[in-house]
N, C-alpha and C positions, 0 to 999 in steps of 0.2 A: 419407460424411464428408469433410468439408474438410483439407484438409493444408496445412502451410507446406513449399512447394519452397524448397531453399537450395541455391546453389555458390558455391565461394569464386574467387576469381582477381582481384578487383576490390577495390583503396582505396577506404577512404571519404573522400569530400571534399565539403565545401559547409554547409550551415546545416541545421538542424533545431529545428524550436519544440516545446518540451515543454508538455502540457498541465497543467490546474489538478490540485491533489491530493489521488489519491482518498482517502489517509486523513483529509485535512481536510474533502473535502464532505461524507461521509457522517457524520461526527458533527455537522456545521453542517447540514443538512437536518434531521438527528434534532432539533436544538436549536430549528428554527422551530416546532415543538409549542409550544414554552412563550410565543408571542407571542399573549396572549390580545385583542389589535386590533394591527389593519394587517396587513398585507400584505410579503412577507419574498421581494426578488429575487436569487440567488444568481449572479453573472458569474463569468465563466471555470470555468465545472462543466465539468469530463470528462464524456463519452457514453461512458462504460463501461457495461457489464453490470449491473455492483452500483447506480449511480448510477440506472438507470431500474426497475430489482428494489427499491430504496430507494422513489424516488418512488409505485411502486406501492404498498407498506405505506402510504406516507404519505396515498395516495386510499382507502384500504382502512378507516384510522382516519377520514375524511371532514374530513382537511385536503386540501383542495385544491391540488392541485400540477402544473402545467405545465412541458414540457419545450421551450425554444426553440432546435432543432437549427442553425439560422441562423447562431443568434449565443451559441449555447453558454452559454444560462441558464437559468435555474429559477427559477419563481415557486410559492410556498407561501401559502395564506389559511389559517390554523388558528385562525382569529378564531369560529369557530363550534362546531356541538356535536362534538366529537372524542370516538371511542371510544376505551378503554385496554385493550383485548385484541389480540397481537398474536399470529395463529395460526401453527402449525407450517410452514405453508406456504411464510410468508417465511422467519421464521428458520432452518429447516434449511438453505434456498438460501445465505443470505447470513448470516453467524456477526457480522458487525457491525454489524446492525440491532437487538441486543441494546440497544444505545446510547439504542434510544426510551423503555428503563425510567426513567429520571431525570428526563427531561423531563415525561413523564406523571405519574410519582408527585409531581413537585413541584408539579406545577397541577393534577393533578385528586384528589389523595390515594389514590388507585388503580392499579394498571396489572397486568396477566398478559400474561406473553411465555413463550412455549415455550423451553423450553430447548436452546440453542445446539450443546450435546454438544462434540465434538472436532472435530478436520480431518487431511486429510493429512499435514499437517507437526508436528503433535503435539497433545496434549490444552491445551484453553485454557479452563480451569473458570471460572464467576464469583461464586467464593466471595466475592472481596476485594468485587467489587460488593455483593453480599448484607451484608454485615458495615457495608460503609459506610453502606448504606441503615439498617440496624438502628441503628448511631451514632445518626442523624438521627432517628431515634424511630420508624420505620417498623418493621410486625411484616411479617415476610417467611416466607412458608410453600413449599415445594415439593411437588406432587401431580401425578399421572400425567402427568408430564412437563412441568409447566409452574410455572414461578415467579411467585406471586403475591402482591404487596407492599400494605400500606394504611397509612394516616399521617391521623389527623384534619390534624394538622398537622406539619410537619417544626420542626425544632428543630437550632441552628447549634452545631456541637461542633469536639472536636480529635477527627481522625481521622490513623493513622499508619498508611501502606500496607506490609504484610511483605515487596512487591516492586514496584518501580516499574511497573506495568500500565498499558499506553494506554488500554486498555477502561475500566478500573476509574474511574482518573482523569476522563476525559471523562464518564463516567455520574453519579461523586459530583459533579463541578464543576455540573453543568447541576442535579442535584438541591437542589445547596445555594443556586442564587440566587435560591430565593423562600422558602427556610425562613427561619426565627425567628430573627434574632441575628446572629452570627458565627461563620462556620466556618474552620477552620482543618484542610488536609489537608498531612500532611507526607512526604518518600519518593515524589513524586510523579512520573508520567511528565516528560521537560522536550523533549519533539518539539517540531520547529516546530509540527506540525500542532495540538498544545496551546496553545501561544500563538496561531494561527490562530482557534480556536474560541473562546479565552478573548476575542481582539479581537471576536469576532463578539458575543457574550453581551453586551460594554459596550456595544459599537453600540445593542443592545435596551434597554440599561437596565441591565443588573447592574452588580456590582460588587466586579470583582475583581481582585485584588493576586497580583505575584507568580510569574504564568504563566511558564517558562523557567527558573525556578529551582525547588530539588526542595521548596519550602513554598509554596503558593496561599491567599490570605486569601479569603473570599468574606462580602462582607456582605450578606444578605439585602434584596429589594426586594419591594414589593407586586404588581407586574407589570412585566412585558415586553410589548414591542412589536414587530413587524416592521420590519424595517431594509434598506438595502442591501448587498452585500458581496463584493467580489471576492477568491474563493479565490486561495490562494498556489500557486505552480507543484512542481509535483511531483519533489522530490528526488530521487524511487526512480528514475522512467522518465527525467532528467536522471543520472542516475549509472548507470542502463543504456548511453543513449549514449555514456556516458565510457568506459566500459570495452569497447564494441565497437568506436570509434575503436583505442583502446589496443591490442587484441588484431590487428583487421584490419590497422590502419595506414592513415595516411593525414593530414588535416588538415580538422577537424570544429569546427565553432562552433557550440554549443548553447545556444538562446538563450531568455532567461529564465529559465537556471537560475542558484538564488543560490548561489554558493561556499561562504558562510560556513556552509547548511545542508549541506554536502557533506565537511566539512575532514576527516574520518576517510579516506574513500574516495580523496581528492584525495593527503593525505601516501601513503598506501600506493602509488598509483600513481607518485608523485613517487619513490617508494623503486626502483619497479618501471625507473624510465629516462623514464617517457611525458615529455613538456611537457606544463603545465598553465598557461596563463594565468587567468588570473583577472581577470573585467572587471566593472564596476559590474552589466549587467544577462545577462550571458553568462559563457561557461567554453568555451575553445578549448582541445583535445584535438591535439597532436601526436606523431606515433608512427612507430616506421621499423618495428614488429611484434614489435621484441627484446625481450623483456624477462626481466629478472632475477627471481628467485626473493623470495618474500617470506612471511613469518608473519601469519597475521590472527587471532583472535581477535575474533566477534562478540560486543556487549555493550548494555544500553541506553542510548538519547540520554543522551549526546554521543559513545557507542561509537561502531564500524563496527557499520553496520544488520544485522541479520538479512535484511534482504528485499534487501542486496545480495551476499549469500553465494553463490546460486547461480550469480551471472552473475559473481563475480568469481571463482570458483573454475575459471570457463574462462580466466582470465586466467594462475592458477597453472598450469595444464595444460598453453599453452604458453611458459610462461619456463624459462629455462635453469636448471636445478639442481631442489634439495627445497625445498618450499615445503609448509607445514602450514596448514589451515584447524581453527578448534578453533569449534565453535557451541554457546553457553552458553543459548542463548533458548531453539529450540525440541531436540524430542529425533528427531526424525522428518525432518531435512531436509538429509539426503544421496541423497534417493530418486532427484536427479535424474544424481548420480554412478554410480550402479547402469544407468542408462538408456546413460551417458556409453561403460560397458564396451563396447558394440555400435559404440561410434564408437572404438577402439583406444585409450580413453583409460587413463593408468599412474598408480596411485594404489592406496591402502590404507585403508580404516576401521576406527577401531576406538573402539567406543565414540562419543563426540562429537569427535573428533580423525581429520578425514582427512589423512593424509601422501600429497604428492602429484610424483610426478617427472615433469619435463619438459625442454624438449618433446616430446611427444606428437607420431606422425605421425597426425592425428585419418584415420579412414576414411569417407565417406557411409555412412549407415545410415538406418533408418524406426527411431524412436524417439515414445515419448511423454512428453507434458506431464505430472506428475505435480503440482502445482502453478504458480501464477499466476507465479513466478518463475523457475519451473525450465524454463517455457515460451519466456520471452525467454534464457534459458540456453543453449538447446537451441540457438534458432535462430543465436544468437550462435556456436553451437560449428559448425554449419554452414556458415557464411561463412570459415572455416580450413581446412576437412576437402576431403579429394579426392575425387570425384565430389560424386555428390547423396544430399541430405539431406533427408528427411521427416519432420516433426515432425506428431505428431496431437495430439488431445484440443484443440484449441484453443478449447475455451470456458473452461480456464483463462486462456490467454492477454488473451480478451478482458474479463476482470476488473479488469484496472488497465492496458491498452496500449490505446489505438485508431490503427485505420492503422497499427500497428506495420511490416508491410511496406511500405506507400507512403512514410512516412519514411524505411524504409532504404534503399528504392529510388530517392530523390531525392539520396542521399548518395551515388548509384552501385553498391548491392550488387546482386547477383543473388538475388532473393529475391519470392516470390510464392504467393498463395493460392486454392486450386481444388480440384476433385473429381479427386483424381489417378486412381483406378479401379484398372485395372491397366497405365495407360499406361508404357510403357518409361524408363530413366533418360536414355536419347538424344532420346527426345521432350520428357520434360520440359526436359534441357537446352537443346533445340532454344525451347520454347517460352519459356522465361527470359529467353533473348537475344533475345527477340520482343517481350517490354512493356518 
């Protein structure tokens, strides 16, 4: 079993480049299913494990997809005889694959997808997706662990989401592109990834207005065609490096980071005493590692992102004073903190709120990632903990970070990935010094 081996002692300095956005590329790949003509070329595609899984699903559906690893590009040709059944084998491994429902229903009038269920950080029901499809005129049934939707023709209507769900917004938006008439969707998700999806769809020939606001209007069209598109940079990866630089200390330029997409995080980092320089195509973080305590509450965009909660709690753990982190999006997203007890972190959890007293004198330990963002958070912890930290269950990390250890090493961090086995901490320390 591979582990990430980490030790402290070195400030982070230099430049690091972020990949394309995971939360943008997955729905965009699903949207390629809407193209009855032409081939789509997706540029700046991140090479995460979830992306490989999505392309496997597209190939299973007979939408021919190929990844060019040398150029970070993916081509998809869905103009042939695409099937409309997505089996449990794929959906169970990656919950985001449920967004193939909207495109398949819109184009073929039928889709059958395995129920995705919940995940480690909490339940993620798809009831809002289903309500949206039904409002557009589809008949939806759930039997034997599958959701099946049918419609002779989707018809535009007015839809109000009870919660600004990202997945529901994406699915309903894609379904509405080929619906007859106009669809108005209110209380939608406003994330930059929603805007990127809408931009891709409009290139394909869709008529979408309002993406990035809480009301999206879609005028249905007869067909969509394949196009070329550049995926936006990943704001969560950029934010992860911002936090790492703030916690460890140093001077780091995060290339391709769009500061506008990370304003809640940037605001909190400044409140902690971190210098943040916002450039047109980069963000520079300068920190001495001495942080002030702050309180944070996660919220749907444009609030503080839940996907940055785990990483930011490490900054709170290392900050002087008492901090509060309130998680309002997912009910099980403090599991990484329970792992942090092994590292001597000082905190208390009550319901959806963690009260953190710092700075903790973190000690290196063996810990397990509990989800994607927790994996990154635990690695950052190791960069400021005494001794050696071993982080396992790296399959979570691989779902949203590509070459995370290599990027940290180019900034001067002592971190590496290997089969640790029964090696002593002394042996691992010497190995880290040699790579």
